[in-house]
Every structure is written in C-alpha cells, then in structure tokens.
All heavy atoms as a GROMACS GRO file, in nm:
protein
  574
    1MET      N    1  -5.272  -6.566  -6.494
    1MET     CA    2  -5.351  -6.580  -6.614
    1MET      C    3  -5.435  -6.449  -6.633
    1MET      O    4  -5.477  -6.399  -6.538
    1MET     CB    5  -5.441  -6.700  -6.615
    1MET     CG    6  -5.512  -6.727  -6.735
    1MET     SD    7  -5.602  -6.871  -6.768
    1MET     CE    8  -5.474  -7.000  -6.734
    2GLU      N    9  -5.455  -6.412  -6.765
    2GLU     CA   10  -5.519  -6.291  -6.788
    2GLU      C   11  -5.631  -6.315  -6.889
    2GLU      O   12  -5.595  -6.378  -7.001
    2GLU     CB   13  -5.427  -6.177  -6.828
    2GLU     CG   14  -5.502  -6.048  -6.859
    2GLU     CD   15  -5.402  -5.928  -6.888
    2GLU    OE1   16  -5.275  -5.965  -6.921
    2GLU    OE2   17  -5.428  -5.826  -6.886
    3LEU      N   18  -5.748  -6.265  -6.875
    3LEU     CA   19  -5.851  -6.291  -6.972
    3LEU      C   20  -5.905  -6.142  -7.006
    3LEU      O   21  -5.955  -6.079  -6.910
    3LEU     CB   22  -5.965  -6.369  -6.924
    3LEU     CG   23  -6.095  -6.390  -7.014
    3LEU    CD1   24  -6.058  -6.456  -7.142
    3LEU    CD2   25  -6.192  -6.448  -6.941
    4LYS      N   26  -5.899  -6.102  -7.142
    4LYS     CA   27  -5.936  -5.964  -7.166
    4LYS      C   28  -6.057  -5.979  -7.272
    4LYS      O   29  -6.052  -6.061  -7.364
    4LYS     CB   30  -5.826  -5.882  -7.253
    4LYS     CG   31  -5.725  -5.837  -7.157
    4LYS     CD   32  -5.614  -5.760  -7.245
    4LYS     CE   33  -5.494  -5.711  -7.170
    4LYS     NZ   34  -5.410  -5.638  -7.246
    5PHE      N   35  -6.166  -5.905  -7.238
    5PHE     CA   36  -6.269  -5.900  -7.334
    5PHE      C   37  -6.248  -5.783  -7.440
    5PHE      O   38  -6.209  -5.669  -7.397
    5PHE     CB   39  -6.410  -5.858  -7.266
    5PHE     CG   40  -6.522  -5.846  -7.352
    5PHE    CD1   41  -6.575  -5.943  -7.432
    5PHE    CD2   42  -6.598  -5.716  -7.364
    5PHE    CE1   43  -6.681  -5.922  -7.512
    5PHE    CE2   44  -6.694  -5.695  -7.439
    5PHE     CZ   45  -6.743  -5.797  -7.519
    6LEU      N   46  -6.233  -5.826  -7.572
    6LEU     CA   47  -6.201  -5.726  -7.672
    6LEU      C   48  -6.324  -5.680  -7.748
    6LEU      O   49  -6.310  -5.585  -7.836
    6LEU     CB   50  -6.100  -5.781  -7.761
    6LEU     CG   51  -5.964  -5.815  -7.691
    6LEU    CD1   52  -5.863  -5.875  -7.795
    6LEU    CD2   53  -5.903  -5.691  -7.622
    7GLY      N   54  -6.435  -5.735  -7.730
    7GLY     CA   55  -6.561  -5.694  -7.797
    7GLY      C   56  -6.632  -5.810  -7.869
    7GLY      O   57  -6.570  -5.909  -7.914
    8HIS      N   58  -6.766  -5.796  -7.883
    8HIS     CA   59  -6.849  -5.899  -7.940
    8HIS      C   60  -6.834  -6.042  -7.871
    8HIS      O   61  -6.853  -6.069  -7.753
    8HIS     CB   62  -6.842  -5.902  -8.092
    8HIS     CG   63  -6.952  -5.967  -8.155
    8HIS    ND1   64  -7.094  -5.939  -8.143
    8HIS    CD2   65  -6.953  -6.082  -8.233
    8HIS    CE1   66  -7.153  -6.028  -8.205
    8HIS    NE2   67  -7.072  -6.114  -8.265
    9ALA      N   68  -6.763  -6.126  -7.951
    9ALA     CA   69  -6.733  -6.263  -7.890
    9ALA      C   70  -6.588  -6.273  -7.889
    9ALA      O   71  -6.530  -6.390  -7.886
    9ALA     CB   72  -6.789  -6.363  -7.983
   10CYS      N   73  -6.512  -6.164  -7.883
   10CYS     CA   74  -6.363  -6.178  -7.898
   10CYS      C   75  -6.297  -6.164  -7.752
   10CYS      O   76  -6.326  -6.066  -7.683
   10CYS     CB   77  -6.314  -6.063  -7.982
   10CYS     SG   78  -6.139  -6.074  -8.001
   11PHE      N   79  -6.230  -6.272  -7.721
   11PHE     CA   80  -6.153  -6.265  -7.584
   11PHE      C   81  -6.003  -6.303  -7.616
   11PHE      O   82  -5.969  -6.368  -7.718
   11PHE     CB   83  -6.209  -6.368  -7.495
   11PHE     CG   84  -6.340  -6.337  -7.449
   11PHE    CD1   85  -6.457  -6.376  -7.518
   11PHE    CD2   86  -6.358  -6.282  -7.318
   11PHE    CE1   87  -6.574  -6.349  -7.471
   11PHE    CE2   88  -6.484  -6.243  -7.269
   11PHE     CZ   89  -6.600  -6.284  -7.342
   12LEU      N   90  -5.915  -6.240  -7.528
   12LEU     CA   91  -5.773  -6.284  -7.547
   12LEU      C   92  -5.739  -6.335  -7.411
   12LEU      O   93  -5.751  -6.276  -7.300
   12LEU     CB   94  -5.697  -6.153  -7.570
   12LEU     CG   95  -5.541  -6.185  -7.577
   12LEU    CD1   96  -5.507  -6.275  -7.699
   12LEU    CD2   97  -5.468  -6.052  -7.592
   13LEU      N   98  -5.700  -6.468  -7.411
   13LEU     CA   99  -5.651  -6.540  -7.295
   13LEU      C  100  -5.506  -6.550  -7.295
   13LEU      O  101  -5.450  -6.611  -7.406
   13LEU     CB  102  -5.719  -6.680  -7.294
   13LEU     CG  103  -5.674  -6.772  -7.182
   13LEU    CD1  104  -5.710  -6.724  -7.045
   13LEU    CD2  105  -5.729  -6.906  -7.202
   14ASP      N  106  -5.425  -6.492  -7.192
   14ASP     CA  107  -5.285  -6.516  -7.177
   14ASP      C  108  -5.243  -6.578  -7.057
   14ASP      O  109  -5.275  -6.521  -6.951
   14ASP     CB  110  -5.242  -6.363  -7.198
   14ASP     CG  111  -5.091  -6.349  -7.203
   14ASP    OD1  112  -5.010  -6.456  -7.187
   14ASP    OD2  113  -5.040  -6.244  -7.231
   15ASP      N  114  -5.176  -6.680  -7.068
   15ASP     CA  115  -5.136  -6.761  -6.949
   15ASP      C  116  -4.981  -6.731  -6.924
   15ASP      O  117  -4.929  -6.791  -6.830
   15ASP     CB  118  -5.166  -6.903  -6.951
   15ASP     CG  119  -5.061  -6.983  -7.049
   15ASP    OD1  120  -4.995  -6.915  -7.122
   15ASP    OD2  121  -5.071  -7.103  -7.076
   16GLY      N  122  -4.924  -6.634  -6.991
   16GLY     CA  123  -4.796  -6.601  -6.982
   16GLY      C  124  -4.700  -6.673  -7.082
   16GLY      O  125  -4.579  -6.634  -7.092
   17THR      N  126  -4.746  -6.777  -7.124
   17THR     CA  127  -4.661  -6.858  -7.219
   17THR      C  128  -4.728  -6.851  -7.357
   17THR      O  129  -4.663  -6.829  -7.450
   17THR     CB  130  -4.653  -7.007  -7.167
   17THR    OG1  131  -4.600  -7.011  -7.047
   17THR    CG2  132  -4.570  -7.086  -7.277
   18HIS      N  133  -4.863  -6.864  -7.364
   18HIS     CA  134  -4.942  -6.872  -7.488
   18HIS      C  135  -5.055  -6.780  -7.485
   18HIS      O  136  -5.107  -6.749  -7.374
   18HIS     CB  137  -4.994  -7.008  -7.509
   18HIS     CG  138  -4.896  -7.110  -7.539
   18HIS    ND1  139  -4.850  -7.209  -7.449
   18HIS    CD2  140  -4.817  -7.144  -7.644
   18HIS    CE1  141  -4.759  -7.280  -7.472
   18HIS    NE2  142  -4.735  -7.250  -7.596
   19LYS      N  143  -5.080  -6.720  -7.594
   19LYS     CA  144  -5.197  -6.621  -7.615
   19LYS      C  145  -5.303  -6.690  -7.699
   19LYS      O  146  -5.272  -6.728  -7.814
   19LYS     CB  147  -5.161  -6.500  -7.670
   19LYS     CG  148  -5.061  -6.415  -7.578
   19LYS     CD  149  -5.035  -6.282  -7.633
   19LYS     CE  150  -4.944  -6.206  -7.533
   19LYS     NZ  151  -4.911  -6.073  -7.594
   20VAL      N  152  -5.432  -6.699  -7.662
   20VAL     CA  153  -5.532  -6.757  -7.742
   20VAL      C  154  -5.641  -6.646  -7.761
   20VAL      O  155  -5.683  -6.597  -7.669
   20VAL     CB  156  -5.600  -6.877  -7.662
   20VAL    CG1  157  -5.714  -6.938  -7.745
   20VAL    CG2  158  -5.491  -6.982  -7.638
   21LEU      N  159  -5.675  -6.628  -7.887
   21LEU     CA  160  -5.768  -6.534  -7.923
   21LEU      C  161  -5.896  -6.592  -7.983
   21LEU      O  162  -5.880  -6.692  -8.058
   21LEU     CB  163  -5.710  -6.450  -8.037
   21LEU     CG  164  -5.774  -6.319  -8.081
   21LEU    CD1  165  -5.795  -6.214  -7.972
   21LEU    CD2  166  -5.703  -6.255  -8.207
   22THR      N  167  -6.007  -6.548  -7.951
   22THR     CA  168  -6.132  -6.615  -7.995
   22THR      C  169  -6.203  -6.519  -8.081
   22THR      O  170  -6.216  -6.395  -8.039
   22THR     CB  171  -6.224  -6.662  -7.890
   22THR    OG1  172  -6.270  -6.539  -7.812
   22THR    CG2  173  -6.162  -6.771  -7.792
   23ASP      N  174  -6.266  -6.553  -8.185
   23ASP     CA  175  -6.356  -6.484  -8.274
   23ASP      C  176  -6.327  -6.335  -8.289
   23ASP      O  177  -6.384  -6.246  -8.260
   23ASP     CB  178  -6.495  -6.489  -8.230
   23ASP     CG  179  -6.552  -6.640  -8.242
   23ASP    OD1  180  -6.509  -6.701  -8.337
   23ASP    OD2  181  -6.643  -6.674  -8.161
   24PRO      N  182  -6.207  -6.306  -8.346
   24PRO     CA  183  -6.153  -6.169  -8.354
   24PRO      C  184  -6.221  -6.078  -8.441
   24PRO      O  185  -6.164  -6.032  -8.552
   24PRO     CB  186  -6.004  -6.185  -8.387
   24PRO     CG  187  -5.999  -6.307  -8.466
   24PRO     CD  188  -6.105  -6.390  -8.408
   25HIS      N  189  -6.344  -6.022  -8.418
   25HIS     CA  190  -6.403  -5.921  -8.504
   25HIS      C  191  -6.373  -5.797  -8.442
   25HIS      O  192  -6.441  -5.742  -8.352
   25HIS     CB  193  -6.564  -5.955  -8.495
   25HIS     CG  194  -6.647  -5.838  -8.560
   25HIS    ND1  195  -6.626  -5.798  -8.682
   25HIS    CD2  196  -6.732  -5.769  -8.513
   25HIS    CE1  197  -6.713  -5.701  -8.702
   25HIS    NE2  198  -6.784  -5.687  -8.591
   26LEU      N  199  -6.268  -5.736  -8.491
   26LEU     CA  200  -6.217  -5.616  -8.439
   26LEU      C  201  -6.229  -5.489  -8.546
   26LEU      O  202  -6.280  -5.381  -8.504
   26LEU     CB  203  -6.070  -5.629  -8.396
   26LEU     CG  204  -6.050  -5.728  -8.292
   26LEU    CD1  205  -5.895  -5.758  -8.273
   26LEU    CD2  206  -6.113  -5.694  -8.167
   27SER      N  207  -6.194  -5.516  -8.668
   27SER     CA  208  -6.213  -5.395  -8.771
   27SER      C  209  -6.356  -5.388  -8.787
   27SER      O  210  -6.445  -5.479  -8.802
   27SER     CB  211  -6.145  -5.457  -8.896
   27SER     OG  212  -6.002  -5.469  -8.885
   28GLY      N  213  -6.390  -5.253  -8.803
   28GLY     CA  214  -6.532  -5.223  -8.827
   28GLY      C  215  -6.627  -5.238  -8.699
   28GLY      O  216  -6.756  -5.226  -8.721
   29ASN      N  217  -6.571  -5.268  -8.604
   29ASN     CA  218  -6.645  -5.295  -8.470
   29ASN      C  219  -6.621  -5.163  -8.386
   29ASN      O  220  -6.519  -5.155  -8.314
   29ASN     CB  221  -6.598  -5.419  -8.406
   29ASN     CG  222  -6.688  -5.446  -8.276
   29ASN    OD1  223  -6.751  -5.358  -8.223
   29ASN    ND2  224  -6.659  -5.556  -8.216
   30PRO      N  225  -6.713  -5.075  -8.377
   30PRO     CA  226  -6.685  -4.947  -8.306
   30PRO      C  227  -6.669  -4.978  -8.148
   30PRO      O  228  -6.610  -4.886  -8.076
   30PRO     CB  229  -6.805  -4.870  -8.334
   30PRO     CG  230  -6.911  -4.968  -8.375
   30PRO     CD  231  -6.833  -5.074  -8.432
   31LEU      N  232  -6.712  -5.096  -8.108
   31LEU     CA  233  -6.702  -5.113  -7.960
   31LEU      C  234  -6.576  -5.201  -7.931
   31LEU      O  235  -6.548  -5.240  -7.812
   31LEU     CB  236  -6.822  -5.193  -7.903
   31LEU     CG  237  -6.949  -5.114  -7.926
   31LEU    CD1  238  -7.078  -5.202  -7.896
   31LEU    CD2  239  -6.955  -4.984  -7.862
   32ALA      N  240  -6.494  -5.244  -8.021
   32ALA     CA  241  -6.376  -5.322  -8.008
   32ALA      C  242  -6.274  -5.249  -7.910
   32ALA      O  243  -6.263  -5.120  -7.935
   32ALA     CB  244  -6.315  -5.356  -8.138
   33ALA      N  245  -6.216  -5.322  -7.829
   33ALA     CA  246  -6.118  -5.259  -7.722
   33ALA      C  247  -5.982  -5.263  -7.784
   33ALA      O  248  -5.881  -5.216  -7.713
   33ALA     CB  249  -6.129  -5.330  -7.596
   34ALA      N  250  -5.960  -5.313  -7.915
   34ALA     CA  251  -5.819  -5.322  -7.969
   34ALA      C  252  -5.833  -5.322  -8.113
   34ALA      O  253  -5.936  -5.347  -8.164
   34ALA     CB  254  -5.742  -5.440  -7.913
   35LYS      N  255  -5.724  -5.282  -8.181
   35LYS     CA  256  -5.713  -5.291  -8.332
   35LYS      C  257  -5.647  -5.410  -8.363
   35LYS      O  258  -5.556  -5.468  -8.287
   35LYS     CB  259  -5.640  -5.173  -8.381
   35LYS     CG  260  -5.702  -5.042  -8.357
   35LYS     CD  261  -5.606  -4.931  -8.407
   35LYS     CE  262  -5.673  -4.790  -8.378
   35LYS     NZ  263  -5.587  -4.684  -8.422
   36PRO      N  264  -5.682  -5.474  -8.475
   36PRO     CA  265  -5.630  -5.611  -8.520
   36PRO      C  266  -5.473  -5.611  -8.518
   36PRO      O  267  -5.407  -5.695  -8.483
   36PRO     CB  268  -5.684  -5.645  -8.647
   36PRO     CG  269  -5.774  -5.522  -8.683
   36PRO     CD  270  -5.778  -5.424  -8.580
   37GLU      N  271  -5.421  -5.493  -8.560
   37GLU     CA  272  -5.264  -5.490  -8.579
   37GLU      C  273  -5.198  -5.475  -8.428
   37GLU      O  274  -5.074  -5.486  -8.425
   37GLU     CB  275  -5.235  -5.373  -8.657
   37GLU     CG  276  -5.280  -5.232  -8.617
   37GLU     CD  277  -5.414  -5.192  -8.683
   37GLU    OE1  278  -5.488  -5.278  -8.722
   37GLU    OE2  279  -5.442  -5.075  -8.661
   38ASP      N  280  -5.276  -5.441  -8.322
   38ASP     CA  281  -5.224  -5.441  -8.189
   38ASP      C  282  -5.248  -5.579  -8.114
   38ASP      O  283  -5.197  -5.578  -7.999
   38ASP     CB  284  -5.293  -5.332  -8.116
   38ASP     CG  285  -5.269  -5.189  -8.186
   38ASP    OD1  286  -5.164  -5.172  -8.244
   38ASP    OD2  287  -5.345  -5.112  -8.171
   39VAL      N  288  -5.298  -5.671  -8.170
   39VAL     CA  289  -5.325  -5.801  -8.096
   39VAL      C  290  -5.228  -5.908  -8.156
   39VAL      O  291  -5.207  -5.914  -8.288
   39VAL     CB  292  -5.472  -5.842  -8.125
   39VAL    CG1  293  -5.496  -5.969  -8.066
   39VAL    CG2  294  -5.565  -5.728  -8.073
   40SER      N  295  -5.170  -5.978  -8.067
   40SER     CA  296  -5.082  -6.090  -8.095
   40SER      C  297  -5.146  -6.225  -8.051
   40SER      O  298  -5.218  -6.229  -7.953
   40SER     CB  299  -4.952  -6.076  -8.056
   40SER     OG  300  -4.936  -6.074  -7.920
   41ALA      N  301  -5.120  -6.340  -8.104
   41ALA     CA  302  -5.177  -6.456  -8.052
   41ALA      C  303  -5.097  -6.567  -8.109
   41ALA      O  304  -5.027  -6.568  -8.210
   41ALA     CB  305  -5.316  -6.468  -8.119
   42ASP      N  306  -5.099  -6.677  -8.039
   42ASP     CA  307  -5.029  -6.808  -8.077
   42ASP      C  308  -5.131  -6.901  -8.139
   42ASP      O  309  -5.100  -6.977  -8.214
   42ASP     CB  310  -4.968  -6.872  -7.961
   42ASP     CG  311  -4.866  -6.792  -7.891
   42ASP    OD1  312  -4.758  -6.758  -7.959
   42ASP    OD2  313  -4.875  -6.752  -7.776
   43PHE      N  314  -5.257  -6.887  -8.084
   43PHE     CA  315  -5.366  -6.964  -8.134
   43PHE      C  316  -5.496  -6.875  -8.152
   43PHE      O  317  -5.519  -6.785  -8.067
   43PHE     CB  318  -5.411  -7.071  -8.042
   43PHE     CG  319  -5.303  -7.167  -8.017
   43PHE    CD1  320  -5.201  -7.157  -7.907
   43PHE    CD2  321  -5.276  -7.272  -8.100
   43PHE    CE1  322  -5.105  -7.235  -7.887
   43PHE    CE2  323  -5.161  -7.358  -8.076
   43PHE     CZ  324  -5.079  -7.339  -7.973
   44ILE      N  325  -5.567  -6.900  -8.266
   44ILE     CA  326  -5.698  -6.830  -8.292
   44ILE      C  327  -5.804  -6.922  -8.304
   44ILE      O  328  -5.797  -7.018  -8.377
   44ILE     CB  329  -5.675  -6.748  -8.414
   44ILE    CG1  330  -5.574  -6.635  -8.400
   44ILE    CG2  331  -5.822  -6.670  -8.433
   44ILE    CD1  332  -5.540  -6.564  -8.521
   45CYS      N  333  -5.906  -6.919  -8.213
   45CYS     CA  334  -6.012  -6.996  -8.217
   45CYS      C  335  -6.130  -6.934  -8.290
   45CYS      O  336  -6.180  -6.828  -8.241
   45CYS     CB  337  -6.061  -7.050  -8.084
   45CYS     SG  338  -5.934  -7.141  -8.006
   46VAL      N  339  -6.188  -6.993  -8.394
   46VAL     CA  340  -6.311  -6.934  -8.461
   46VAL      C  341  -6.419  -7.032  -8.452
   46VAL      O  342  -6.402  -7.144  -8.490
   46VAL     CB  343  -6.269  -6.901  -8.615
   46VAL    CG1  344  -6.389  -6.852  -8.680
   46VAL    CG2  345  -6.158  -6.815  -8.624
   47THR      N  346  -6.532  -6.992  -8.384
   47THR     CA  347  -6.637  -7.081  -8.356
   47THR      C  348  -6.719  -7.120  -8.465
   47THR      O  349  -6.764  -7.231  -8.473
   47THR     CB  350  -6.722  -7.017  -8.237
   47THR    OG1  351  -6.776  -6.900  -8.287
   47THR    CG2  352  -6.640  -6.999  -8.112
   48HIS      N  353  -6.742  -7.020  -8.564
   48HIS     CA  354  -6.825  -7.065  -8.679
   48HIS      C  355  -6.805  -6.946  -8.781
   48HIS      O  356  -6.728  -6.854  -8.756
   48HIS     CB  357  -6.976  -7.081  -8.643
   48HIS     CG  358  -7.035  -6.946  -8.586
   48HIS    ND1  359  -7.017  -6.908  -8.454
   48HIS    CD2  360  -7.111  -6.843  -8.644
   48HIS    CE1  361  -7.083  -6.800  -8.434
   48HIS    NE2  362  -7.144  -6.763  -8.542
   49GLY      N  363  -6.857  -6.971  -8.908
   49GLY     CA  364  -6.828  -6.889  -9.014
   49GLY      C  365  -6.893  -6.756  -9.042
   49GLY      O  366  -6.889  -6.695  -9.151
   50HIS      N  367  -6.972  -6.711  -8.953
   50HIS     CA  368  -7.017  -6.571  -8.957
   50HIS      C  369  -6.924  -6.471  -8.964
   50HIS      O  370  -6.826  -6.478  -8.890
   50HIS     CB  371  -7.127  -6.543  -8.854
   50HIS     CG  372  -7.260  -6.619  -8.861
   50HIS    ND1  373  -7.351  -6.628  -8.766
   50HIS    CD2  374  -7.293  -6.705  -8.957
   50HIS    CE1  375  -7.445  -6.721  -8.806
   50HIS    NE2  376  -7.411  -6.766  -8.920
   51GLY      N  377  -6.930  -6.367  -9.044
   51GLY     CA  378  -6.831  -6.259  -9.058
   51GLY      C  379  -6.787  -6.186  -8.924
   51GLY      O  380  -6.680  -6.160  -8.901
   52ASP      N  381  -6.884  -6.188  -8.838
   52ASP     CA  382  -6.856  -6.122  -8.712
   52ASP      C  383  -6.792  -6.220  -8.610
   52ASP      O  384  -6.767  -6.179  -8.493
   52ASP     CB  385  -6.989  -6.063  -8.636
   52ASP     CG  386  -7.101  -6.166  -8.620
   52ASP    OD1  387  -7.095  -6.266  -8.668
   52ASP    OD2  388  -7.187  -6.132  -8.540
   53HIS      N  389  -6.749  -6.332  -8.647
   53HIS     CA  390  -6.678  -6.422  -8.569
   53HIS      C  391  -6.534  -6.457  -8.644
   53HIS      O  392  -6.434  -6.461  -8.583
   53HIS     CB  393  -6.758  -6.549  -8.540
   53HIS     CG  394  -6.856  -6.528  -8.446
   53HIS    ND1  395  -6.857  -6.543  -8.320
   53HIS    CD2  396  -6.983  -6.479  -8.470
   53HIS    CE1  397  -6.969  -6.504  -8.257
   53HIS    NE2  398  -7.046  -6.466  -8.347
   54VAL      N  399  -6.544  -6.475  -8.770
   54VAL     CA  400  -6.422  -6.493  -8.857
   54VAL      C  401  -6.343  -6.358  -8.850
   54VAL      O  402  -6.219  -6.364  -8.822
   54VAL     CB  403  -6.444  -6.529  -8.997
   54VAL    CG1  404  -6.329  -6.538  -9.082
   54VAL    CG2  405  -6.524  -6.661  -9.008
   55GLY      N  406  -6.415  -6.259  -8.877
   55GLY     CA  407  -6.360  -6.103  -8.861
   55GLY      C  408  -6.212  -6.100  -8.916
   55GLY      O  409  -6.188  -6.127  -9.032
   56ASP      N  410  -6.113  -6.067  -8.825
   56ASP     CA  411  -5.970  -6.040  -8.860
   56ASP      C  412  -5.880  -6.160  -8.843
   56ASP      O  413  -5.760  -6.148  -8.840
   56ASP     CB  414  -5.923  -5.928  -8.775
   56ASP     CG  415  -6.009  -5.803  -8.808
   56ASP    OD1  416  -5.992  -5.746  -8.915
   56ASP    OD2  417  -6.072  -5.754  -8.706
   57SER      N  418  -5.944  -6.282  -8.839
   57SER     CA  419  -5.865  -6.406  -8.817
   57SER      C  420  -5.746  -6.420  -8.910
   57SER      O  421  -5.637  -6.453  -8.875
   57SER     CB  422  -5.952  -6.525  -8.818
   57SER     OG  423  -6.047  -6.526  -8.713
   58VAL      N  424  -5.779  -6.417  -9.046
   58VAL     CA  425  -5.681  -6.439  -9.141
   58VAL      C  426  -5.557  -6.339  -9.132
   58VAL      O  427  -5.439  -6.381  -9.124
   58VAL     CB  428  -5.751  -6.434  -9.277
   58VAL    CG1  429  -5.638  -6.449  -9.388
   58VAL    CG2  430  -5.852  -6.544  -9.302
   59ALA      N  431  -5.602  -6.212  -9.127
   59ALA     CA  432  -5.487  -6.109  -9.120
   59ALA      C  433  -5.400  -6.127  -8.991
   59ALA      O  434  -5.280  -6.116  -8.991
   59ALA     CB  435  -5.558  -5.964  -9.117
   60ILE      N  436  -5.467  -6.162  -8.884
   60ILE     CA  437  -5.396  -6.171  -8.763
   60ILE      C  438  -5.299  -6.302  -8.763
   60ILE      O  439  -5.188  -6.287  -8.719
   60ILE     CB  440  -5.484  -6.178  -8.635
   60ILE    CG1  441  -5.554  -6.038  -8.612
   60ILE    CG2  442  -5.407  -6.222  -8.513
   60ILE    CD1  443  -5.659  -6.031  -8.505
   61ALA      N  444  -5.364  -6.402  -8.818
   61ALA     CA  445  -5.286  -6.530  -8.835
   61ALA      C  446  -5.161  -6.516  -8.922
   61ALA      O  447  -5.061  -6.560  -8.900
   61ALA     CB  448  -5.375  -6.648  -8.879
   62GLN      N  449  -5.195  -6.451  -9.028
   62GLN     CA  450  -5.076  -6.425  -9.122
   62GLN      C  451  -4.969  -6.335  -9.071
   62GLN      O  452  -4.851  -6.356  -9.079
   62GLN     CB  453  -5.129  -6.353  -9.254
   62GLN     CG  454  -5.212  -6.440  -9.340
   62GLN     CD  455  -5.276  -6.381  -9.455
   62GLN    OE1  456  -5.297  -6.261  -9.461
   62GLN    NE2  457  -5.320  -6.462  -9.556
   63ARG      N  458  -5.007  -6.230  -8.997
   63ARG     CA  459  -4.904  -6.143  -8.926
   63ARG      C  460  -4.831  -6.202  -8.812
   63ARG      O  461  -4.711  -6.185  -8.798
   63ARG     CB  462  -4.975  -6.029  -8.888
   63ARG     CG  463  -4.882  -5.912  -8.811
   63ARG     CD  464  -4.947  -5.787  -8.777
   63ARG     NE  465  -5.075  -5.810  -8.696
   63ARG     CZ  466  -5.079  -5.818  -8.577
   63ARG    NH1  467  -4.964  -5.849  -8.502
   63ARG    NH2  468  -5.196  -5.843  -8.514
   64THR      N  469  -4.899  -6.297  -8.738
   64THR     CA  470  -4.841  -6.352  -8.610
   64THR      C  471  -4.792  -6.494  -8.632
   64THR      O  472  -4.717  -6.532  -8.548
   64THR     CB  473  -4.934  -6.348  -8.493
   64THR    OG1  474  -5.047  -6.429  -8.519
   64THR    CG2  475  -4.984  -6.193  -8.463
   65GLY      N  476  -4.838  -6.555  -8.736
   65GLY     CA  477  -4.803  -6.702  -8.742
   65GLY      C  478  -4.880  -6.784  -8.652
   65GLY      O  479  -4.861  -6.911  -8.634
   66ALA      N  480  -5.000  -6.740  -8.602
   66ALA     CA  481  -5.088  -6.810  -8.515
   66ALA      C  482  -5.148  -6.932  -8.578
   66ALA      O  483  -5.183  -6.920  -8.702
   66ALA     CB  484  -5.191  -6.716  -8.451
   67THR      N  485  -5.168  -7.047  -8.498
   67THR     CA  486  -5.245  -7.149  -8.556
   67THR      C  487  -5.394  -7.123  -8.535
   67THR      O  488  -5.436  -7.087  -8.428
   67THR     CB  489  -5.207  -7.280  -8.478
   67THR    OG1  490  -5.064  -7.303  -8.486
   67THR    CG2  491  -5.282  -7.393  -8.517
   68VAL      N  492  -5.468  -7.138  -8.640
   68VAL     CA  493  -5.612  -7.125  -8.646
   68VAL      C  494  -5.687  -7.259  -8.608
   68VAL      O  495  -5.651  -7.358  -8.683
   68VAL     CB  496  -5.667  -7.050  -8.769
   68VAL    CG1  497  -5.815  -7.039  -8.765
   68VAL    CG2  498  -5.596  -6.934  -8.796
   69ILE      N  499  -5.762  -7.251  -8.509
   69ILE     CA  500  -5.842  -7.370  -8.470
   69ILE      C  501  -5.998  -7.335  -8.505
   69ILE      O  502  -6.043  -7.242  -8.470
   69ILE     CB  503  -5.836  -7.403  -8.334
   69ILE    CG1  504  -5.682  -7.429  -8.296
   69ILE    CG2  505  -5.918  -7.520  -8.296
   69ILE    CD1  506  -5.656  -7.417  -8.155
   70CYS      N  507  -6.060  -7.413  -8.597
   70CYS     CA  508  -6.195  -7.386  -8.647
   70CYS      C  509  -6.258  -7.507  -8.700
   70CYS      O  510  -6.195  -7.613  -8.716
   70CYS     CB  511  -6.182  -7.272  -8.758
   70CYS     SG  512  -6.100  -7.335  -8.902
   71PRO      N  513  -6.397  -7.500  -8.714
   71PRO     CA  514  -6.459  -7.610  -8.781
   71PRO      C  515  -6.398  -7.653  -8.920
   71PRO      O  516  -6.350  -7.558  -8.988
   71PRO     CB  517  -6.614  -7.562  -8.795
   71PRO     CG  518  -6.616  -7.456  -8.691
   71PRO     CD  519  -6.492  -7.383  -8.692
   72VAL      N  520  -6.406  -7.773  -8.961
   72VAL     CA  521  -6.349  -7.815  -9.077
   72VAL      C  522  -6.398  -7.750  -9.196
   72VAL      O  523  -6.320  -7.735  -9.293
   72VAL     CB  524  -6.344  -7.985  -9.082
   72VAL    CG1  525  -6.495  -8.019  -9.104
   72VAL    CG2  526  -6.266  -8.034  -9.184
   73ASP      N  527  -6.525  -7.719  -9.202
   73ASP     CA  528  -6.578  -7.652  -9.329
   73ASP      C  529  -6.516  -7.514  -9.342
   73ASP      O  530  -6.503  -7.468  -9.464
   73ASP     CB  531  -6.728  -7.653  -9.316
   73ASP     CG  532  -6.790  -7.582  -9.197
   73ASP    OD1  533  -6.717  -7.574  -9.082
   73ASP    OD2  534  -6.902  -7.512  -9.217
   74LEU      N  535  -6.487  -7.447  -9.237
   74LEU     CA  536  -6.413  -7.322  -9.248
   74LEU      C  537  -6.271  -7.324  -9.291
   74LEU      O  538  -6.223  -7.255  -9.372
   74LEU     CB  539  -6.418  -7.244  -9.107
   74LEU     CG  540  -6.541  -7.168  -9.076
   74LEU    CD1  541  -6.517  -7.103  -8.934
   74LEU    CD2  542  -6.560  -7.058  -9.182
   75ALA      N  543  -6.203  -7.431  -9.247
   75ALA     CA  544  -6.064  -7.459  -9.273
   75ALA      C  545  -6.026  -7.451  -9.425
   75ALA      O  546  -5.940  -7.389  -9.465
   75ALA     CB  547  -6.014  -7.590  -9.210
   76GLY      N  548  -6.109  -7.518  -9.500
   76GLY     CA  549  -6.101  -7.531  -9.630
   76GLY      C  550  -6.147  -7.402  -9.714
   76GLY      O  551  -6.086  -7.357  -9.825
   77ALA      N  552  -6.243  -7.344  -9.661
   77ALA     CA  553  -6.315  -7.229  -9.727
   77ALA      C  554  -6.242  -7.094  -9.704
   77ALA      O  555  -6.227  -7.003  -9.792
   77ALA     CB  556  -6.461  -7.218  -9.700
   78VAL      N  557  -6.192  -7.071  -9.586
   78VAL     CA  558  -6.130  -6.944  -9.539
   78VAL      C  559  -5.994  -6.947  -9.519
   78VAL      O  560  -5.920  -6.846  -9.549
   78VAL     CB  561  -6.219  -6.899  -9.408
   78VAL    CG1  562  -6.162  -6.759  -9.368
   78VAL    CG2  563  -6.366  -6.885  -9.431
   79PHE      N  564  -5.945  -7.048  -9.451
   79PHE     CA  565  -5.798  -7.058  -9.407
   79PHE      C  566  -5.714  -7.128  -9.503
   79PHE      O  567  -5.689  -7.234  -9.525
   79PHE     CB  568  -5.785  -7.102  -9.267
   79PHE     CG  569  -5.864  -7.018  -9.177
   79PHE    CD1  570  -5.993  -7.046  -9.128
   79PHE    CD2  571  -5.820  -6.878  -9.141
   79PHE    CE1  572  -6.067  -6.959  -9.034
   79PHE    CE2  573  -5.884  -6.800  -9.052
   79PHE     CZ  574  -6.015  -6.835  -9.009
   0.00000   0.00000   0.00000
C-alpha cells in the first residue's frame, strides 16, 4: 500500500488495485506535488464544499471515470 501527500488536504492512497484521492486541490496550488492531469483515481473523496477541497475533483472524475464520494449537499450542487 502506498500513501502520497500531494498538498494541502490531498492524499493519494493506492493499494495496488484501487486508487483513492482526497480533496484534490492541485491547480493553482504552488505547493502541489502533482498536476491534476497526471493523477488517476478510481474514487475521489471530497470532505466539504470549500474550493480548496473540491478543487480539481470534477475534472479528474470526468477524465478518469472515478466515483466521487461527498456530502449529499455537494452531490447535487457540484457533481
């Protein structure tokens, strides 16, 4: 299992079968360790609706087909 810190509240957990990404605020984050287009995921967990947590979730999910897991109020408003 591998856990990578990508910046702010963003982590990538890879167990060799699935990749789980949390709060992918990568674009516009000068401290991010990856660009959104370089990250793949099977699941994206978004903890709440602040921009620095939603970040690149939509773009990454659309590109990779990842399932987004988030609070219900975000599901209708953002995803």
